[in-house]
N, C-alpha and C positions, 0 to 999 in steps of 0.2 A: 404535210403539217409545211404554215410558213415559217420562213426563217429570218429573223428578224437579226438584225446587224444595226448599231449604231456607232457612228464614227464620227470623232473628232474634226471641224475641218482646221489643218494645221501648213497644210501646203494647196502647193496647184495639183497636185493629183485626186486631195479631195475637195479643193474646191469644186472642182470639175465634177464632183458628185449632183450641186444641189442642183436639188430637182426646179422645173419652170414654175412660173407662176399660174393657177388657173386663172388669170386674163392675164393674155400675153399682150398688154401693155405693159404689164409690171415684171420688173424682173429681180429677184433676191438678189442675183449676182451683179448689179450694179443700183439699188438702191442705197441713199445716202441719207436715210429721211431721216432715224434718228441720231445722226452721226453731226446732221448740219441744221439747226431749229429752228434757221432763219430764210435759209435756201433748198433743202433739203429736199426731195424726190426720190420717187416710187419708182419713177420712169424706168423700159427697158432702153441701153444707149449702150449700141452696140461697140462704142468705141471706148467705152470705158475695157472691154474683155481685149484688149490688144494691148502689149506689154507697154510703159511708158518711157517713151522719146529722150532719151540722153540723160538715161539713169542708172544703166547699168554697172555692177557694181558695186552702190548702195545697198547699204542694207537697213529693215529697221525689226523693232522685237526687244532689242535688247536694252536702246534707250529712246528708243518712240519714235524714233524718225532716223532720215539721215544727216549727214552732218551739216549743221549750219549753214549755208549760203551755199551748200552746193545746188550745182546747175542754177543760181538763180543769176541775172545780169544785174541787177540794182545790189549785190550786197557788195559791200567792201573788196578791197582785195588783200588776200590774208595777209597777215605778219608775218617777216622774218622768225621763225624756230627761233625757242631760248637754246641761250648758248651750254654747252653742254653737262651735264651734270651726273657725277661719277655717282651719287648715293642713289638717283633716281630710278625707280622701277620700271621701267619697258612695259606697255599696256598686254605685247604678246608675251613676255615673261608672266604672266599674273595665271595665262591660261595654260604654262608646262606643265603637262602633270609630275609630283611628285612618285619618284619613281617610290617608295618607301611610304608610301601615303594609296587608298583607292581613288581610280580616277573620279574626277570632279564631272556631271554633266555640264556642257557647254549650252548656255540660254539659245535655242534656235533665233534663225532670226528669215526673214522676208525680204525678197529680194525687191526694191522699190522700184524696178519695173515691171513686178508681176503685177497684174489684174488689180485696178484703185483699189477696189470691195474687198477684197483678198489684205493687200498694204492695209487697208484700214481692222478688218478680223483680225489681222496678226499683232497688232500695238502692243496687246499687253501679251504677246506668250512669253517675255524671261520672266516676269513677273506674273498675270494673273493667273495663264492660260489659254486653253481654246473659248473664243466667242464664239462660236457656233458650236450644232451639232446636224449630223442628215441623219434618218432613218432608213434603213434598206430594206425590201421585204422580199424575199428570193434574191438578196441583191442587183434589185432595183430600187434606184432613192423615189422616195416616198412623199416624206418631211421634212420640217427645215423648222429651225428654232435658233432664234440668236438671243443673247443673253451677254452678261457681266455687270462689271462694275456702275455703280450709275455714275459716275463721274465719267463712261465711257461714251453716255449717249446725251448731250446736250439736251434734245428735247423732253426729254423724260424729266430732266433737273428743272426746265421751265412750267413744266406742265403740275411738276410735283410741286411746284413755289407756290399754287393757285390754291392750296388746300395745308394752313399753318394746322390743323387738326391731325398729320399723319406724321408719326415718330419722327426726332430730328436726328436722333440716336441712338442704339447704333444705323448706320445707314444700310438701308437693304438691296441687294444684287436686284437687278431688271430684267426680266427675260419681255424683250422687247418685240419680239416677231413668235409666230408658231402658224406651221402652213403646212395643209395637206394638198398634192394634187387633185386634181378635181375626178379623175376616177380611181383615188383612194379613199377616199372620205367613208364613215359609217362602220370602219374597221380596229378603231381606236388603237392610231397608230400616233396622232396628232397629243391624246392621251399619257401613251408609254412613254411618248419624246419626252415633256413636260419633267414624265416623273423621273428619270435619267438626269434631267437636267438640275432638279430640285436634288436628286441625292451629290451630282458634283460639287450643285456650289455650297453644300451644306459639307462637305469632305474638304472643301476651303476653308469652313471656317466662317461665313456667312450664318445672319442669324433668321436670319425671313427676305423673300422677293415679295417685289411685286411687278404688278404687269397693268398695261393700260389700256385694255381693250375699247371700241367704240361700239358705244349702243347704236344698232338701228342699223347697221352699213350690213350689205351685201356680203355673202360671205367671199365672194372674190374677188372683193374691192377693199377686204383688207387681211393683214398677216396678224393683229394683234386679238382675233377673236372677238367672242361676245363673255359677254358677264356670267354668263349661262354655262358654255365653257370652263371657263374656270372655276366656278364654284362645283363642277364637275369634276375638278382636276383636284381639290384640296385648298382651295382658296376661300377666303371669305370677302365678301362688300365690305372694303375699309371704307369708301367715300359710294355714296349713290347718287352722282350726278346724272343728268339724262343726257348729256353728250356726253363728256368723257369722266366716268366714273374712274376708279382705283380699287386694284384687286390688291390683299396680300395672303401672302401664306409663311404663319412661324415653322421655325428648322428648329429642329432641337431632338 
């Protein structure tokens, strides 16, 4: 029997588990198609897998990005620090555990020098949680899903604006990508991974999930799947458009 395990992408070790795309011209590990509505690309970009230069020590995840102006040659010089305030609470003091209270978990952060896609996936760790999952069959990565709040994916926001008939409140979570390696197709891995994502998002308080498949696209050319796949996963066709349909699943 195949052993199935689903892993949240939260750090460099889990990021390294992301399986390759069926089409080698694309790469889940360097894709920013959904994060950049204007210039996003699904292409394989080897340079994105290298640490970002000049960003050692900066962290993302708790505040959404590194400190303003860090490593920015066009930023104004930092202002002199304020006068000492004996009543101010030092930020480090906020993190000191109270010996009389249970220790509080500290927000996870991604080093800003990590691969750029991992930094994108780590933007919401402290508030939302993981933005991606990998399914492993007998410890081999075979399926990948990317998801999150609608606000994390500008291309989804822009696409959704085409259809005023879609509910505006509460806004849904979205699954932007679901993909299985070519050799692992037909075994139900993608459906199982979508179900795990839906359970996760329901636990985070979302009332609905949407996805934006590409009608008529070749399986290797899209990671948004087909309308038929989403219907098999319990979604309904919310917008029946010949090019950019919308599928939706209510949670509850």
